[in-house]
C-alpha positions in Angstrom: -175.8 -57.5 -18.4 -177.7 -54.8 -16.1 -177.5 -51.4 -15.7 -178.0 -50.3 -11.8 -178.8 -47.1 -10.4 -177.2 -45.9 -7.1 -179.0 -42.3 -7.0 -179.9 -43.7 -3.5 -176.7 -44.4 -2.6 -175.3 -40.1 -4.0 -179.3 -39.4 -2.6 -178.0 -40.4 1.1 -174.0 -39.2 0.9 -175.7 -35.3 0.2 -177.8 -36.0 2.8 -175.3 -37.1 5.4 -173.2 -34.5 4.1 -175.5 -31.3 3.9 -176.4 -32.3 7.2 -180.5 -32.5 6.2 -183.7 -34.8 4.8 -183.3 -33.9 0.6 -186.7 -34.4 -0.1 -187.2 -35.6 -4.5 -189.2 -31.9 -4.6 -186.6 -29.8 -3.4 -183.9 -31.8 -6.3 -186.8 -31.8 -9.4 -186.3 -28.0 -8.3 -182.7 -27.8 -8.6 -182.0 -30.2 -12.2 -185.8 -29.8 -13.7 -186.1 -34.0 -13.4 -189.6 -34.6 -12.2 -190.4 -36.7 -9.2 -191.0 -39.9 -11.3 -188.6 -39.5 -12.7 -186.6 -39.5 -9.5 -188.3 -42.3 -7.3 -188.3 -44.8 -10.9 -184.0 -44.3 -10.6 -183.8 -45.3 -6.3 -186.1 -48.1 -7.4 -184.3 -49.0 -10.2 -187.1 -49.4 -12.4 -185.4 -46.7 -15.3 -184.7 -48.2 -19.0 -183.9 -45.7 -20.8 -180.8 -42.6 -19.7 -181.4 -39.2 -20.5 -178.0 -38.1 -21.7 -179.6 -34.7 -19.8 -181.6 -36.4 -16.7 -177.4 -37.6 -16.2 -175.7 -34.4 -16.9 -178.2 -33.5 -14.6 -178.2 -35.5 -11.9 -174.2 -35.6 -12.3 -174.2 -32.2 -11.5 -176.1 -31.9 -8.9 -174.4 -35.2 -7.4 -171.3 -34.1 -7.9 -170.4 -37.1 -9.8 -169.8 -38.7 -13.1 -171.8 -40.3 -15.0 -169.5 -43.7 -13.3 -170.5 -42.4 -10.2 -174.1 -42.6 -11.2 -174.8 -45.7 -12.3 -172.9 -49.3 -12.3 -173.2 -51.8 -14.6 -174.0 -55.6 -13.1 -172.4 -58.0 -15.2 -174.3 -61.5 -15.9 -173.2 -64.5 -13.5 -173.0 -67.3 -17.1 
């Protein structure tokens, strides 16, 4: 099983909705989340998800945790 981040998708959707490029430093400024953490989320390199980070991202993207993360079952 794996948990996959949908951060890249939500980020791209927000850029389209707002009609502008949104660099990570802008997201950092609005959420307080380090750019390294944002990059790790975008590249599915996160192994532990802090509740405070998920809360801030859900607020920023106006979404639910299930919109930000998805469960991928093992192929058995």
